[in-house]
C-alpha positions in Angstrom: 150.7 193.0 137.7 153.0 194.5 135.0 152.6 197.9 136.5 153.2 196.5 140.0 156.4 194.9 138.9 157.7 198.1 137.3 156.6 200.4 140.1 157.6 198.3 143.1 160.3 200.1 145.1 163.0 197.6 144.3 165.6 200.3 144.7 164.8 200.6 148.4 166.4 197.3 149.4 166.2 198.2 153.1 162.4 198.0 152.8 162.1 195.1 150.4 162.9 191.7 152.0 163.9 188.6 150.0 160.7 187.0 151.4 158.6 189.7 149.8 160.6 189.4 146.5 160.0 185.7 146.5 156.3 186.1 147.1 156.0 188.6 144.2 158.0 186.1 142.1 155.6 183.2 143.0 152.6 185.4 142.1 154.3 186.4 138.8 154.9 182.8 137.8 151.4 181.8 138.6 149.9 184.7 136.6 152.2 183.9 133.7 151.0 180.3 133.7 147.4 181.4 133.9 147.8 183.9 131.1 149.4 181.3 128.9 146.6 178.8 129.7 144.0 181.4 128.8 145.7 182.3 125.6 145.8 178.6 124.6 142.1 178.2 125.5 141.2 181.3 123.5 143.1 180.0 120.6 141.0 176.8 120.5 137.8 178.7 120.9 138.2 181.4 118.3 134.7 182.7 118.7 135.2 183.5 122.4 138.6 185.4 122.3 138.9 188.1 124.9 140.6 191.0 123.0 142.7 192.0 126.1 144.4 188.6 126.2 147.1 188.7 123.6 150.6 187.4 122.9 151.7 191.0 123.1 150.4 191.2 126.7 152.2 188.0 127.5 155.4 189.5 125.9 155.1 192.7 128.0 154.5 190.7 131.2 157.5 188.5 130.4 159.7 191.6 129.8 158.6 193.0 133.2 159.4 189.7 134.9 162.9 189.5 133.4 163.7 193.2 133.9 162.9 193.6 137.6 165.5 192.4 140.2 164.4 188.8 140.6 167.4 186.5 141.2 169.1 184.8 138.3 167.7 181.5 139.4 164.2 183.0 139.5 164.6 184.5 136.0 165.7 181.0 134.9 162.5 179.6 136.3 160.5 182.2 134.3 162.3 181.1 131.2 161.5 177.5 132.0 157.8 178.3 132.6 157.7 180.0 129.2 159.4 177.0 127.5 157.0 174.5 129.3 154.1 176.4 127.7 155.7 176.6 124.3 156.3 180.4 124.4 160.1 180.2 124.8 160.6 182.1 121.6 159.3 185.2 123.4 162.3 185.1 125.8 164.7 186.1 123.1 162.3 188.7 121.7 162.4 190.7 124.9 166.2 190.8 124.8 166.9 188.6 127.8 170.2 186.8 128.0 170.5 184.8 131.2 173.4 182.9 132.6 172.8 179.9 130.4 174.6 176.8 131.7 176.2 178.9 134.5 172.9 179.1 136.3 173.5 175.7 137.9 176.6 177.0 139.6 175.4 180.5 140.4 175.6 180.7 144.2 173.9 184.1 144.8 170.4 185.0 145.8 170.7 188.7 145.6 173.7 189.4 143.4 173.7 189.6 139.7 176.2 190.0 137.0 176.7 193.6 135.7 174.8 194.1 132.4 177.2 193.8 129.4 179.7 191.6 131.2 180.6 188.5 129.2 179.6 185.2 130.8 183.3 184.0 130.6 184.2 186.7 133.2 181.8 185.3 135.8 182.3 181.6 135.1 182.8 180.1 138.5 183.3 176.5 137.3 
């Protein structure tokens, strides 16, 4: 899924609908939850750890999910999913800085703030 997220033709917005993006997002969240569940289960059963299921894999998957052009609200959901499963610390380790408290007032589904722009500039409150 990581490769799919990175290689999907996001740049060809005339070919990628919001419905498709939303479906990919839903799958991504479900797979993140599954991976975190499997990691927790493997942690409790040390003798049955699958070597391919690592926190590093989760971190790379998270980086992909927060890098591709999901909406700001969708990225906030990814962060919430990570926090629910006690992996919130990984969010800052991949360098993601979302809109913080501005996410509640963010009205856009397909527009994002330009990287590097301070949150005060886009504060719509």
